[in-house]
Backbone as JSON Lines, residues from 0, in Angstrom:
{"i":0,"aa":"M","n":[22.11,-3.02,3.65],"ca":[21.6,-3.18,2.12],"c":[20.44,-2.41,2.17]}
{"i":1,"aa":"P","n":[19.93,-1.79,1.18],"ca":[18.71,-1.46,0.69],"c":[17.96,-2.74,0.21]}
{"i":2,"aa":"H","n":[16.28,-2.38,1.01],"ca":[15.47,-3.32,0.54],"c":[13.89,-2.93,0.47]}
{"i":3,"aa":"L","n":[13.59,-3.23,-0.88],"ca":[12.17,-3.06,-1.25],"c":[10.97,-3.85,-0.74]}
{"i":4,"aa":"L","n":[10.0,-3.77,-0.24],"ca":[8.91,-4.39,0.0],"c":[7.52,-3.73,-1.02]}
{"i":5,"aa":"H","n":[7.29,-4.18,-1.79],"ca":[6.14,-4.05,-2.71],"c":[5.41,-4.71,-2.57]}
{"i":6,"aa":"V","n":[4.03,-4.18,-2.23],"ca":[2.86,-4.54,-2.15],"c":[1.24,-4.15,-2.97]}
{"i":7,"aa":"D","n":[0.69,-4.74,-3.79],"ca":[-0.23,-4.39,-4.84],"c":[-1.51,-4.76,-4.14]}
{"i":8,"aa":"S","n":[-2.57,-4.55,-4.76],"ca":[-3.74,-4.69,-4.15],"c":[-5.06,-4.43,-5.01]}
{"i":9,"aa":"S","n":[-4.25,-3.86,-6.23],"ca":[-5.76,-4.05,-7.09],"c":[-6.42,-5.38,-7.73]}
{"i":10,"aa":"L","n":[-7.56,-5.66,-7.96],"ca":[-8.08,-6.98,-8.72],"c":[-7.43,-6.81,-10.19]}
{"i":11,"aa":"G","n":[-7.71,-5.57,-10.72],"ca":[-6.89,-5.73,-12.12],"c":[-5.6,-5.87,-12.59]}
{"i":12,"aa":"T","n":[-5.55,-7.06,-13.59],"ca":[-3.89,-7.48,-13.51],"c":[-3.05,-6.0,-14.21]}
{"i":13,"aa":"E","n":[-4.05,-5.29,-14.94],"ca":[-2.94,-4.36,-15.83],"c":[-4.04,-3.08,-15.64]}
{"i":14,"aa":"S","n":[-3.89,-2.77,-14.19],"ca":[-4.86,-1.67,-13.18],"c":[-3.56,-0.43,-13.51]}
{"i":15,"aa":"V","n":[-3.66,0.41,-13.25],"ca":[-3.41,2.15,-13.22],"c":[-2.2,1.55,-11.97]}
{"i":16,"aa":"S","n":[-2.85,1.68,-10.8],"ca":[-2.14,1.42,-9.75],"c":[-0.71,-0.13,-9.81]}
{"i":17,"aa":"R","n":[-1.17,-0.78,-10.53],"ca":[-0.07,-1.64,-10.71],"c":[0.72,-1.59,-11.51]}
{"i":18,"aa":"R","n":[0.73,-0.55,-12.83],"ca":[1.6,-0.59,-13.71],"c":[2.5,1.0,-12.99]}
{"i":19,"aa":"L","n":[2.08,1.63,-12.23],"ca":[2.65,2.35,-11.65],"c":[3.5,1.84,-10.27]}
{"i":20,"aa":"S","n":[3.08,1.29,-9.81],"ca":[3.95,0.43,-8.5],"c":[4.79,-0.6,-9.3]}
{"i":21,"aa":"A","n":[4.77,-0.95,-10.39],"ca":[5.68,-1.92,-10.9],"c":[7.09,-0.94,-11.43]}
{"i":22,"aa":"Y","n":[6.59,0.16,-11.84],"ca":[7.44,0.97,-12.71],"c":[8.47,1.57,-11.55]}
{"i":23,"aa":"F","n":[7.8,2.16,-10.24],"ca":[8.57,2.43,-9.33],"c":[9.92,1.47,-8.83]}
{"i":24,"aa":"A","n":[8.67,0.09,-9.06],"ca":[9.99,-1.07,-8.24],"c":[11.19,-1.31,-9.22]}
{"i":25,"aa":"E","n":[10.91,-1.63,-10.86],"ca":[11.56,-1.03,-11.51],"c":[13.06,-0.08,-11.42]}
{"i":26,"aa":"E","n":[12.28,1.08,-11.39],"ca":[13.45,2.01,-11.02],"c":[14.32,2.16,-10.15]}
{"i":27,"aa":"W","n":[13.45,1.79,-9.14],"ca":[14.26,1.81,-7.58],"c":[15.74,0.42,-7.95]}
{"i":28,"aa":"R","n":[14.8,-1.01,-8.3],"ca":[15.79,-2.17,-8.4],"c":[17.22,-1.37,-9.35]}
{"i":29,"aa":"D","n":[16.79,-0.67,-10.47],"ca":[18.07,-0.58,-11.37],"c":[18.83,0.6,-10.43]}
{"i":30,"aa":"K","n":[18.49,1.02,-9.39],"ca":[19.41,1.94,-9.19],"c":[20.03,1.42,-8.16]}
{"i":31,"aa":"H","n":[19.43,0.27,-7.47],"ca":[19.98,-0.03,-6.44],"c":[20.27,-1.91,-6.79]}
{"i":32,"aa":"P","n":[21.08,-2.33,-7.45],"ca":[21.16,-3.57,-7.95],"c":[21.39,-4.7,-7.23]}
{"i":33,"aa":"G","n":[22.01,-4.13,-6.37],"ca":[22.58,-4.99,-5.02],"c":[21.25,-5.3,-3.79]}
{"i":34,"aa":"G","n":[20.33,-4.71,-4.06],"ca":[19.31,-4.4,-3.03],"c":[17.77,-5.63,-3.02]}
{"i":35,"aa":"G","n":[17.76,-5.84,-1.88],"ca":[17.06,-6.74,-1.67],"c":[15.14,-6.25,-2.13]}
{"i":36,"aa":"Y","n":[14.38,-7.35,-2.49],"ca":[13.24,-7.42,-3.16],"c":[12.26,-8.41,-2.79]}
{"i":37,"aa":"V","n":[11.05,-7.93,-2.22],"ca":[9.9,-9.04,-1.81],"c":[8.89,-8.45,-2.13]}
{"i":38,"aa":"Y","n":[7.93,-9.22,-3.02],"ca":[6.98,-8.55,-3.74],"c":[5.76,-9.26,-3.16]}
{"i":39,"aa":"R","n":[4.83,-9.09,-2.56],"ca":[3.52,-9.26,-2.52],"c":[1.93,-8.83,-2.53]}
{"i":40,"aa":"D","n":[1.16,-9.97,-3.41],"ca":[0.03,-9.35,-4.05],"c":[-0.77,-9.87,-3.25]}
{"i":41,"aa":"V","n":[-1.77,-9.03,-2.56],"ca":[-2.71,-9.23,-1.51],"c":[-4.02,-9.24,-2.23]}
{"i":42,"aa":"A","n":[-4.1,-9.13,-3.56],"ca":[-5.37,-9.39,-4.37],"c":[-5.6,-10.87,-5.13]}
{"i":43,"aa":"A","n":[-3.88,-11.34,-5.87],"ca":[-3.63,-12.67,-6.23],"c":[-3.88,-13.8,-4.74]}
{"i":44,"aa":"Q","n":[-2.92,-13.36,-3.78],"ca":[-3.33,-14.1,-2.21],"c":[-3.64,-13.44,-1.41]}
{"i":45,"aa":"P","n":[-4.73,-13.26,-1.18],"ca":[-5.07,-12.6,-0.13],"c":[-4.92,-13.12,0.98]}
{"i":46,"aa":"V","n":[-4.78,-12.0,2.09],"ca":[-4.08,-12.02,3.75],"c":[-5.49,-12.67,4.27]}
{"i":47,"aa":"P","n":[-5.81,-13.79,4.83],"ca":[-7.2,-13.94,5.4],"c":[-7.24,-12.97,6.97]}
{"i":48,"aa":"H","n":[-8.49,-12.4,6.94],"ca":[-8.98,-11.79,8.09],"c":[-8.22,-12.37,9.43]}
{"i":49,"aa":"I","n":[-7.84,-11.77,10.23],"ca":[-7.45,-12.25,12.01],"c":[-8.5,-12.85,11.93]}
{"i":50,"aa":"T","n":[-8.65,-13.7,13.19],"ca":[-9.24,-14.88,13.8],"c":[-9.27,-14.43,15.53]}
{"i":51,"aa":"E","n":[-8.24,-14.01,15.39],"ca":[-7.7,-13.27,16.93],"c":[-6.9,-12.51,17.27]}
{"i":52,"aa":"P","n":[-6.59,-11.9,18.13],"ca":[-5.97,-10.78,18.28],"c":[-4.55,-10.44,17.79]}
{"i":53,"aa":"V","n":[-3.9,-9.51,16.85],"ca":[-2.97,-9.75,16.53],"c":[-1.65,-10.1,17.6]}
{"i":54,"aa":"H","n":[-1.97,-9.43,18.4],"ca":[-0.36,-9.32,19.44],"c":[-0.99,-10.65,20.15]}
{"i":55,"aa":"Q","n":[-1.87,-11.29,20.45],"ca":[-2.14,-12.72,20.94],"c":[-1.37,-13.8,20.05]}
{"i":56,"aa":"A","n":[-1.42,-13.71,18.3],"ca":[-1.23,-14.43,17.61],"c":[0.24,-14.28,17.48]}
{"i":57,"aa":"L","n":[1.34,-13.41,18.11],"ca":[2.17,-13.45,18.21],"c":[2.92,-13.48,19.63]}
{"i":58,"aa":"T","n":[2.17,-13.54,20.33],"ca":[2.83,-14.15,22.01],"c":[2.31,-15.24,22.46]}
{"i":59,"aa":"Y","n":[1.22,-15.88,22.21],"ca":[0.79,-16.85,22.78],"c":[1.28,-18.34,22.32]}
{"i":60,"aa":"P","n":[1.44,-19.18,22.88],"ca":[1.89,-20.72,22.19],"c":[1.08,-21.09,21.36]}
{"i":61,"aa":"D","n":[1.21,-22.31,20.86],"ca":[0.79,-22.98,19.89],"c":[-1.05,-23.9,20.72]}
{"i":62,"aa":"T","n":[-1.8,-23.35,20.03],"ca":[-2.71,-23.98,20.67],"c":[-2.82,-25.9,20.37]}
{"i":63,"aa":"E","n":[-3.85,-26.68,20.87],"ca":[-3.73,-28.1,20.26],"c":[-4.49,-28.4,18.86]}
{"i":64,"aa":"D","n":[-5.36,-27.02,18.34],"ca":[-5.94,-27.34,17.03],"c":[-4.97,-26.76,16.19]}
{"i":65,"aa":"G","n":[-3.9,-25.89,16.19],"ca":[-3.33,-25.74,15.66],"c":[-3.29,-23.98,15.2]}
{"i":66,"aa":"Q","n":[-4.69,-23.58,15.12],"ca":[-4.98,-22.47,15.18],"c":[-4.29,-20.91,15.11]}
{"i":67,"aa":"S","n":[-3.69,-20.8,16.52],"ca":[-2.64,-19.8,16.88],"c":[-1.39,-19.88,15.92]}
{"i":68,"aa":"A","n":[-0.52,-21.13,15.92],"ca":[0.49,-21.21,15.11],"c":[-0.18,-21.08,13.91]}
{"i":69,"aa":"Q","n":[-0.87,-21.16,12.91],"ca":[-0.91,-20.54,11.72],"c":[-1.29,-18.69,11.41]}
{"i":70,"aa":"E","n":[-1.96,-18.43,12.75],"ca":[-2.37,-16.94,12.52],"c":[-0.88,-16.13,13.29]}
{"i":71,"aa":"R","n":[0.08,-17.04,13.96],"ca":[1.35,-16.33,14.32],"c":[1.91,-16.42,12.92]}
{"i":72,"aa":"E","n":[2.25,-17.51,12.65],"ca":[3.28,-17.84,11.25],"c":[2.96,-16.86,10.33]}
{"i":73,"aa":"L","n":[1.48,-16.34,9.95],"ca":[1.54,-15.47,8.72],"c":[1.84,-13.94,9.37]}
{"i":74,"aa":"T","n":[1.34,-13.62,10.56],"ca":[1.53,-12.53,10.92],"c":[2.9,-12.21,11.34]}
{"i":75,"aa":"A","n":[3.41,-13.17,11.66],"ca":[5.17,-13.22,11.9],"c":[6.02,-12.66,10.42]}
{"i":76,"aa":"A","n":[5.15,-13.55,9.66],"ca":[5.96,-13.16,7.95],"c":[5.7,-12.08,7.71]}
{"i":77,"aa":"I","n":[4.62,-11.47,7.77],"ca":[4.22,-10.38,7.03],"c":[4.95,-8.93,7.6]}
{"i":78,"aa":"T","n":[5.31,-9.37,9.25],"ca":[5.71,-8.12,9.84],"c":[7.24,-8.07,9.71]}
{"i":79,"aa":"Q","n":[7.47,-9.29,9.48],"ca":[9.44,-9.76,9.24],"c":[9.61,-8.89,7.78]}
{"i":80,"aa":"E","n":[8.21,-9.18,6.75],"ca":[8.93,-8.2,5.3],"c":[8.74,-6.72,5.76]}
{"i":81,"aa":"V","n":[8.13,-6.36,6.4],"ca":[7.78,-4.69,6.72],"c":[9.84,-4.58,7.34]}
{"i":82,"aa":"L","n":[9.18,-5.04,8.34],"ca":[10.71,-4.78,9.37],"c":[12.31,-5.08,8.24]}
{"i":83,"aa":"D","n":[12.23,-5.72,7.59],"ca":[13.31,-5.75,6.98],"c":[13.39,-4.72,5.7]}
{"i":84,"aa":"A","n":[12.29,-4.26,5.18],"ca":[12.29,-3.44,4.2],"c":[13.12,-1.56,4.66]}
{"i":85,"aa":"S","n":[13.7,-1.01,3.86],"ca":[14.3,0.54,3.84],"c":[13.29,1.07,3.23]}
{"i":86,"aa":"V","n":[12.44,0.65,1.77],"ca":[11.62,0.99,1.45],"c":[10.7,0.27,1.35]}
{"i":87,"aa":"I","n":[9.05,0.85,0.88],"ca":[7.81,-0.03,1.0],"c":[7.07,1.02,-0.23]}
{"i":88,"aa":"V","n":[6.89,0.17,-1.02],"ca":[5.84,0.7,-2.12],"c":[4.52,0.24,-2.14]}
{"i":89,"aa":"L","n":[3.2,0.74,-1.87],"ca":[1.78,0.15,-2.16],"c":[1.47,0.5,-3.09]}
{"i":90,"aa":"G","n":[0.44,0.0,-3.95],"ca":[-0.19,0.08,-5.25],"c":[-1.58,0.08,-4.27]}
{"i":91,"aa":"V","n":[-2.14,0.93,-4.75],"ca":[-3.87,1.35,-4.14],"c":[-4.59,1.76,-4.78]}
{"i":92,"aa":"P","n":[-5.7,1.18,-5.31],"ca":[-6.93,1.77,-5.9],"c":[-7.63,2.07,-4.93]}
{"i":93,"aa":"M","n":[-8.62,2.82,-5.48],"ca":[-9.67,3.27,-4.48],"c":[-10.96,2.3,-5.2]}
{"i":94,"aa":"H","n":[-11.47,1.96,-3.86],"ca":[-12.65,1.07,-3.85],"c":[-13.81,1.73,-2.73]}
{"i":95,"aa":"N","n":[-14.86,2.09,-3.59],"ca":[-15.91,2.48,-2.94],"c":[-15.06,3.08,-1.56]}
{"i":96,"aa":"F","n":[-14.68,4.49,-2.36],"ca":[-13.83,5.9,-1.7],"c":[-12.91,5.5,-0.69]}
{"i":97,"aa":"T","n":[-12.66,4.18,-0.29],"ca":[-11.47,3.83,0.34],"c":[-10.49,2.91,0.11]}
{"i":98,"aa":"I","n":[-9.58,2.27,0.88],"ca":[-8.53,1.33,0.42],"c":[-9.62,-0.5,-0.05]}
{"i":99,"aa":"P","n":[-8.9,-1.24,-1.0],"ca":[-9.61,-2.53,-0.81],"c":[-9.5,-3.39,0.41]}
{"i":100,"aa":"S","n":[-10.37,-4.16,0.85],"ca":[-10.51,-5.0,2.39],"c":[-9.05,-5.83,1.99]}
{"i":101,"aa":"T","n":[-8.79,-6.4,0.82],"ca":[-7.43,-6.95,0.76],"c":[-6.36,-6.08,1.59]}
{"i":102,"aa":"L","n":[-6.06,-5.0,1.25],"ca":[-5.24,-3.76,1.81],"c":[-5.28,-4.21,3.31]}
{"i":103,"aa":"K","n":[-6.76,-3.69,3.63],"ca":[-6.66,-3.7,5.21],"c":[-6.25,-4.82,5.95]}
{"i":104,"aa":"A","n":[-7.12,-6.14,5.15],"ca":[-6.31,-7.7,5.85],"c":[-5.29,-7.69,6.09]}
{"i":105,"aa":"W","n":[-4.59,-7.09,5.29],"ca":[-2.81,-7.19,5.21],"c":[-2.45,-6.21,6.42]}
{"i":106,"aa":"L","n":[-3.02,-5.01,6.54],"ca":[-2.91,-3.83,7.57],"c":[-2.78,-4.42,8.83]}
{"i":107,"aa":"D","n":[-3.86,-5.13,9.13],"ca":[-4.22,-5.49,10.01],"c":[-3.4,-6.51,10.98]}
{"i":108,"aa":"R","n":[-2.92,-7.28,10.05],"ca":[-1.57,-7.83,10.69],"c":[-0.16,-7.44,11.53]}
{"i":109,"aa":"I","n":[0.2,-5.89,11.0],"ca":[0.87,-5.23,11.32],"c":[0.83,-3.97,12.77]}
{"i":110,"aa":"V","n":[-1.08,-3.86,12.56],"ca":[-1.11,-2.93,13.43],"c":[-1.55,-3.57,14.8]}
{"i":111,"aa":"H","n":[-0.76,-3.4,15.63],"ca":[-1.25,-3.88,17.16],"c":[0.08,-3.03,18.16]}
{"i":112,"aa":"P","n":[-0.32,-3.13,19.7],"ca":[0.09,-2.67,20.31],"c":[1.66,-2.24,20.22]}
{"i":113,"aa":"G","n":[2.19,-3.37,20.24],"ca":[4.12,-3.06,20.18],"c":[4.23,-2.26,18.62]}
{"i":114,"aa":"H","n":[3.66,-2.1,17.87],"ca":[3.97,-1.03,16.77],"c":[3.35,0.35,16.99]}
{"i":115,"aa":"L","n":[1.95,0.4,17.97],"ca":[1.62,1.54,18.29],"c":[2.71,2.29,19.21]}
{"i":116,"aa":"A","n":[3.66,1.52,19.79],"ca":[4.51,2.97,20.63],"c":[5.48,3.86,19.71]}
{"i":117,"aa":"S","n":[6.08,4.47,20.81],"ca":[6.73,5.44,19.84],"c":[8.41,6.06,20.49]}
{"i":118,"aa":"P","n":[9.14,5.46,19.94],"ca":[9.38,4.99,18.61],"c":[8.84,3.55,18.35]}
{"i":119,"aa":"S","n":[8.29,3.48,17.49],"ca":[7.69,2.23,16.46],"c":[8.84,1.68,15.77]}
{"i":120,"aa":"P","n":[9.02,-0.3,16.06],"ca":[9.76,-0.61,15.42],"c":[9.68,-0.53,14.27]}
{"i":121,"aa":"L","n":[8.66,0.06,13.45],"ca":[8.53,0.15,12.12],"c":[9.22,1.15,11.59]}
{"i":122,"aa":"S","n":[9.45,2.37,12.39],"ca":[9.87,3.73,12.09],"c":[11.06,3.64,11.12]}
{"i":123,"aa":"G","n":[11.58,4.42,10.52],"ca":[12.44,4.97,9.93],"c":[12.75,4.28,8.44]}
{"i":124,"aa":"K","n":[11.66,4.08,7.69],"ca":[11.0,3.45,6.45],"c":[10.38,4.78,5.51]}
{"i":125,"aa":"K","n":[10.88,4.38,4.31],"ca":[10.46,5.24,3.47],"c":[9.31,4.38,2.79]}
{"i":126,"aa":"V","n":[8.08,5.22,2.59],"ca":[6.87,4.6,2.26],"c":[6.3,5.6,1.0]}
{"i":127,"aa":"V","n":[6.1,5.15,-0.03],"ca":[5.76,5.35,-1.16],"c":[4.21,4.7,-1.6]}
{"i":128,"aa":"A","n":[3.05,5.37,-1.25],"ca":[2.13,4.91,-1.57],"c":[1.14,5.62,-2.8]}
{"i":129,"aa":"V","n":[0.84,4.7,-3.99],"ca":[0.72,4.8,-4.94],"c":[-0.72,4.69,-5.38]}
{"i":130,"aa":"L","n":[-1.58,5.73,-5.28],"ca":[-2.86,5.57,-5.22],"c":[-3.67,5.89,-6.69]}
{"i":131,"aa":"S","n":[-4.9,5.36,-6.88],"ca":[-5.04,5.42,-8.45],"c":[-6.93,5.57,-7.95]}
{"i":132,"aa":"R","n":[-7.21,6.19,-8.47],"ca":[-8.93,6.97,-8.66],"c":[-9.72,7.03,-9.68]}
{"i":133,"aa":"G","n":[-10.71,6.24,-9.92],"ca":[-11.56,6.76,-11.28],"c":[-12.11,8.07,-11.34]}
{"i":134,"aa":"G","n":[-12.2,8.5,-10.26],"ca":[-12.72,9.96,-10.69],"c":[-11.79,11.09,-9.84]}
{"i":135,"aa":"S","n":[-12.0,11.95,-9.54],"ca":[-11.26,13.32,-8.61],"c":[-11.53,13.63,-7.33]}
{"i":136,"aa":"Y","n":[-10.91,13.34,-6.12],"ca":[-11.25,13.77,-4.98],"c":[-10.13,14.46,-4.57]}
{"i":137,"aa":"A","n":[-9.56,15.75,-5.25],"ca":[-8.48,16.32,-5.11],"c":[-8.89,17.72,-4.29]}
{"i":138,"aa":"P","n":[-8.03,18.58,-3.32],"ca":[-8.82,19.52,-2.92],"c":[-9.71,20.41,-3.59]}
{"i":139,"aa":"G","n":[-10.3,21.12,-3.08],"ca":[-11.52,21.85,-3.79],"c":[-12.63,21.2,-5.17]}
{"i":140,"aa":"T","n":[-12.29,19.82,-5.16],"ca":[-13.73,19.07,-6.01],"c":[-14.9,18.5,-5.01]}
{"i":141,"aa":"P","n":[-15.84,18.68,-6.04],"ca":[-17.13,17.8,-5.03],"c":[-16.75,16.88,-4.34]}
{"i":142,"aa":"R","n":[-15.84,16.21,-4.5],"ca":[-15.92,14.68,-3.98],"c":[-14.68,14.8,-3.42]}
{"i":143,"aa":"E","n":[-13.99,15.35,-2.64],"ca":[-12.89,15.74,-1.42],"c":[-13.56,15.05,-0.28]}
{"i":144,"aa":"A","n":[-14.46,15.84,0.0],"ca":[-14.88,15.0,1.66],"c":[-15.5,13.18,1.52]}
{"i":145,"aa":"F","n":[-14.93,12.82,0.16],"ca":[-15.59,11.25,-0.01],"c":[-14.18,10.35,0.3]}
{"i":146,"aa":"D","n":[-12.98,11.18,0.21],"ca":[-11.98,10.6,0.13],"c":[-11.38,9.84,1.34]}
{"i":147,"aa":"Y","n":[-11.81,9.02,1.74],"ca":[-11.09,7.78,2.91],"c":[-10.36,7.11,2.45]}
{"i":148,"aa":"Q","n":[-9.63,6.83,1.42],"ca":[-8.22,6.52,0.64],"c":[-7.01,6.87,1.04]}
{"i":149,"aa":"Q","n":[-6.59,8.14,1.02],"ca":[-5.49,8.7,1.4],"c":[-5.57,9.15,2.65]}
{"i":150,"aa":"T","n":[-6.46,9.84,3.43],"ca":[-7.26,10.12,4.34],"c":[-6.68,9.05,5.53]}
{"i":151,"aa":"Y","n":[-7.58,7.66,5.36],"ca":[-7.26,6.37,6.17],"c":[-5.34,6.06,6.04]}
{"i":152,"aa":"L","n":[-5.0,5.89,5.18],"ca":[-3.94,5.56,4.83],"c":[-2.72,6.47,5.56]}
{"i":153,"aa":"K","n":[-3.13,7.51,5.5],"ca":[-2.2,8.39,6.36],"c":[-2.27,8.22,7.68]}
{"i":154,"aa":"A","n":[-3.47,8.05,8.33],"ca":[-3.69,7.53,9.63],"c":[-2.99,6.62,10.19]}
{"i":155,"aa":"I","n":[-3.32,5.31,9.07],"ca":[-2.89,4.3,9.96],"c":[-1.48,4.09,10.07]}
{"i":156,"aa":"L","n":[-1.21,4.42,8.88],"ca":[0.77,4.21,8.79],"c":[1.54,4.93,9.73]}
{"i":157,"aa":"G","n":[0.72,6.33,9.9],"ca":[1.31,7.13,10.75],"c":[1.41,6.45,12.3]}
{"i":158,"aa":"A","n":[0.09,5.88,12.73],"ca":[-0.03,5.67,13.72],"c":[0.94,4.29,14.48]}
{"i":159,"aa":"I","n":[1.68,3.69,13.14],"ca":[2.47,2.16,13.26],"c":[3.88,2.86,13.19]}
{"i":160,"aa":"G","n":[3.95,4.15,12.68],"ca":[5.55,4.56,12.56],"c":[5.92,4.35,11.39]}
{"i":161,"aa":"L","n":[5.04,4.85,10.1],"ca":[4.95,4.48,8.61],"c":[4.74,5.72,8.11]}
{"i":162,"aa":"G","n":[4.86,6.58,8.7],"ca":[4.12,7.72,8.28],"c":[5.11,9.08,8.26]}
{"i":163,"aa":"D","n":[6.36,9.05,8.83],"ca":[7.22,9.8,8.95],"c":[7.87,10.61,7.45]}
{"i":164,"aa":"D","n":[8.2,9.32,6.9],"ca":[8.89,9.48,5.12],"c":[7.78,9.26,4.23]}
{"i":165,"aa":"L","n":[6.38,9.8,4.59],"ca":[5.53,8.91,3.83],"c":[5.01,9.97,2.53]}
{"i":166,"aa":"T","n":[5.15,9.24,1.41],"ca":[4.33,10.26,-0.06],"c":[3.4,9.67,-0.71]}
{"i":167,"aa":"F","n":[2.81,10.07,-0.73],"ca":[1.33,9.75,-2.16],"c":[1.54,10.32,-3.24]}
{"i":168,"aa":"V","n":[1.43,9.48,-4.19],"ca":[1.72,9.7,-5.26],"c":[0.09,8.94,-6.18]}
{"i":169,"aa":"T","n":[-0.55,10.5,-6.38],"ca":[-2.07,9.78,-7.03],"c":[-2.03,9.94,-8.45]}
{"i":170,"aa":"A","n":[-2.88,9.02,-9.36],"ca":[-3.4,9.18,-10.81],"c":[-5.01,9.23,-10.58]}
{"i":171,"aa":"E","n":[-5.49,10.27,-10.77],"ca":[-6.84,10.41,-11.18],"c":[-7.19,10.59,-12.3]}
{"i":172,"aa":"L","n":[-8.83,10.29,-11.99],"ca":[-9.32,10.53,-13.24],"c":[-9.37,9.05,-13.99]}
{"i":173,"aa":"T","n":[-8.75,8.04,-13.34],"ca":[-8.26,6.97,-14.6],"c":[-9.72,6.13,-15.57]}
{"i":174,"aa":"M","n":[-10.81,6.44,-14.92],"ca":[-12.19,5.87,-15.76],"c":[-12.35,6.49,-16.81]}
{"i":175,"aa":"A","n":[-11.94,7.92,-17.01],"ca":[-11.64,8.74,-18.39],"c":[-11.58,7.95,-19.63]}
{"i":176,"aa":"T","n":[-10.36,7.19,-19.31],"ca":[-9.97,6.35,-20.94],"c":[-10.86,5.07,-21.21]}
{"i":177,"aa":"V","n":[-11.9,4.61,-20.25],"ca":[-12.93,3.77,-20.69],"c":[-14.05,3.74,-20.44]}
{"i":178,"aa":"A","n":[-14.4,5.31,-20.03],"ca":[-16.0,5.42,-19.31],"c":[-16.15,6.45,-20.61]}
{"i":179,"aa":"P","n":[-17.16,6.24,-21.62],"ca":[-17.25,7.59,-22.62],"c":[-18.0,8.72,-21.95]}
{"i":180,"aa":"Q","n":[-18.78,8.55,-20.89],"ca":[-19.46,9.58,-20.23],"c":[-18.25,10.52,-19.57]}
{"i":181,"aa":"M","n":[-16.99,10.17,-19.15],"ca":[-15.9,10.9,-18.74],"c":[-15.15,11.27,-20.29]}
{"i":182,"aa":"A","n":[-15.43,10.81,-20.96],"ca":[-14.55,11.37,-22.11],"c":[-13.79,12.72,-22.16]}
{"i":183,"aa":"Q","n":[-14.69,13.63,-21.45],"ca":[-13.66,15.2,-21.51],"c":[-12.62,15.21,-20.6]}
{"i":184,"aa":"F","n":[-12.86,14.34,-19.7],"ca":[-11.25,14.55,-19.26],"c":[-10.6,13.72,-18.75]}
{"i":185,"aa":"K","n":[-10.65,13.06,-20.13],"ca":[-9.13,12.2,-20.57],"c":[-7.87,12.9,-20.71]}
{"i":186,"aa":"P","n":[-7.82,14.04,-21.47],"ca":[-6.65,14.73,-20.9],"c":[-6.21,14.99,-19.8]}
{"i":187,"aa":"L","n":[-6.94,15.47,-19.08],"ca":[-6.91,15.46,-17.18],"c":[-6.04,14.26,-16.7]}
{"i":188,"aa":"A","n":[-6.77,12.89,-17.31],"ca":[-6.21,12.03,-16.84],"c":[-4.97,11.06,-17.53]}
{"i":189,"aa":"E","n":[-4.32,11.62,-18.57],"ca":[-3.57,11.52,-19.06],"c":[-2.52,12.27,-18.45]}
{"i":190,"aa":"A","n":[-2.89,13.49,-18.13],"ca":[-1.76,14.34,-17.75],"c":[-1.5,14.11,-16.26]}
{"i":191,"aa":"S","n":[-2.49,13.55,-15.37],"ca":[-2.11,12.86,-13.83],"c":[-1.45,11.64,-13.9]}
{"i":192,"aa":"I","n":[-1.84,10.61,-14.79],"ca":[-0.65,9.4,-14.9],"c":[0.79,9.68,-15.34]}
{"i":193,"aa":"A","n":[0.72,11.03,-16.28],"ca":[1.98,11.06,-16.66],"c":[2.75,11.77,-15.35]}
{"i":194,"aa":"N","n":[2.35,12.77,-14.86],"ca":[2.4,13.29,-13.06],"c":[3.23,12.19,-12.69]}
{"i":195,"aa":"A","n":[2.17,11.16,-12.39],"ca":[2.85,10.06,-11.33],"c":[3.99,9.61,-11.54]}
{"i":196,"aa":"Y","n":[4.2,9.23,-12.87],"ca":[5.23,8.46,-13.45],"c":[6.31,9.24,-13.26]}
{"i":197,"aa":"E","n":[6.44,10.55,-13.4],"ca":[7.2,11.52,-13.34],"c":[7.87,11.73,-12.16]}
{"i":198,"aa":"T","n":[6.6,11.4,-10.8],"ca":[7.34,11.59,-9.61],"c":[7.68,10.47,-9.08]}
{"i":199,"aa":"L","n":[7.24,9.55,-9.46],"ca":[7.79,7.85,-9.0],"c":[9.45,7.87,-9.39]}
{"i":200,"aa":"E","n":[9.53,8.45,-10.72],"ca":[11.11,8.52,-10.98],"c":[11.9,9.13,-10.14]}
{"i":201,"aa":"K","n":[11.66,10.01,-9.68],"ca":[12.37,11.16,-8.63],"c":[12.25,10.05,-7.4]}
{"i":202,"aa":"L","n":[11.33,9.65,-6.96],"ca":[11.26,9.13,-5.59],"c":[11.94,7.87,-5.52]}
{"i":203,"aa":"A","n":[12.35,7.07,-6.59],"ca":[12.92,5.89,-7.05],"c":[14.62,6.19,-6.54]}
{"i":204,"aa":"Q","n":[14.91,6.53,-5.21],"ca":[16.26,6.92,-5.16],"c":[17.02,5.99,-4.42]}
C-alpha cells in the first residue's frame, strides 16, 4: 500500500513551503485514496535535540532515569515513520541560507551508522523536497554560493539512502510579495510559485 510521510518545518502557518507541501499531499491523496498518510510538523511540535548518540538510543536498554528510554522511543517512532513511507514530502523554508534547525533535529534522528550503510534500509523511497527562499540562489545569481539549503539536503539525504529518487521543487523570491524594495521581482516570484505548483501536480503520481 502506498504511504505518504508529510513533514513541515516553517514557522509561518501560511508560508509558501507549507502551502506547496500541502498541495502535493492533497494531490497525492486524491490519486491514492487507499494510501496511508502521516503528518509531522516539526515547527509546531519540535523534535528535541538528541542528548546521546542515536545508535545508542536505539540499541542500549533503558537506564534507571528513563532518559535512554525516552530517546529510544522518539527516535524509533520517527525512524518507523520514514521506514513506512513510500513517498516523503518535505516543506523546507530557507533560514539563514540553510534549513530550519527544527528540521535538522528531525534529520538527526534518522542519520546514524545503520542508515549510512549501502544499501540503506531507507532506500527505495520517492522524496520531494519543497524549498522556499525569500531571494534567488539559482545558478548564475550573485548568491548561488550561499545556498546551503538544497546542497545540504542533497548530501545528507543521499548519505542515508533517500537520494536515489529525490526531487527539489523550489519557489524563489517569495519576499517580493511583501517587501516593497523587492516589488520589481514580484512577477518572477509569482512565476516561480506557479511553476512549483505545476511541478508538484505532476510529481503527485
